[in-house]
N, C-alpha and C positions, 0 to 999 in steps of 0.2 A: 601564475596561470595553472589551470587544472591539467594534470598529466592525462594524456589520452592513450587509448589502445585501439588497435585496428581490428575490426570484425568484418568478415566477408560472408556472403550468402549467395547461393546459386539460385537463380530464378529462370523461368522460361524466357527464351530470347524474345518471344512475342510480347511478353509483359514488359521487358526492359525497353523495347522499342516504343511501346505504348506510353510508358512513363516519360520517355524522352519527348514524344510528340505532345504530351500534355504538360510538359514543364515540371514534372514531379521529380524532386531530388531524392534519390534512394537513401542518401545519408540522413536526411531529415526524417524520412519515413522510419528508418531503422532506429534512430535515436528516440523518436516518439514511442515506437513499439516497445523498446527496452524500458523506457521510463514508465509506460503503462503497465508492463508486466511486473516490474519491481513494486509499484504501488499496489497492484492487485494482490501480489503475494504477501505484502506487509499487512494488508487488510484481512486476508485470510488467516494469517497467523494471529492477528489481534482478536479476530472472532473466535478462534480456537481457545485463546487464553481466557477470553470472557466466558466462554461456555464451560470452562473448568472452574472458574471462580464463582459463577452464579449459584451452583448448589451449596457452596460453602457460605455464601452471603445469606441464603435462605434459612440457614440454621441459626442465624443471629436474631434474637427476638426484637420486636419493635421497641420494647422498653430499653433494651441495651443501646439501640440506635439513638433514641431520644436522649438518654443519659450521656452518651458520647458527644452528641451535638451540643448539649447544654454545657458540658465541661469545657469543650473547645471554645465556646462563646465566652465563658467565664474567664478563660485564660487571657483573653484580649484585654 
């Protein structure tokens, strides 16, 4: 089983009451928000990495790409 940690948050009492009335589970909302935030940050970091690599890739000539692809295919 996955090890769990407890996280707490303070929200307006009115919002907590409204969540109860609507049958919304604070735990599920928090879990989804955390998952979404983690995914968003990973995507941002990946985009940063790509933006750093693209200028380097642009320096490689088309001929070099074609040669590398052909060599890879020939190795099969």
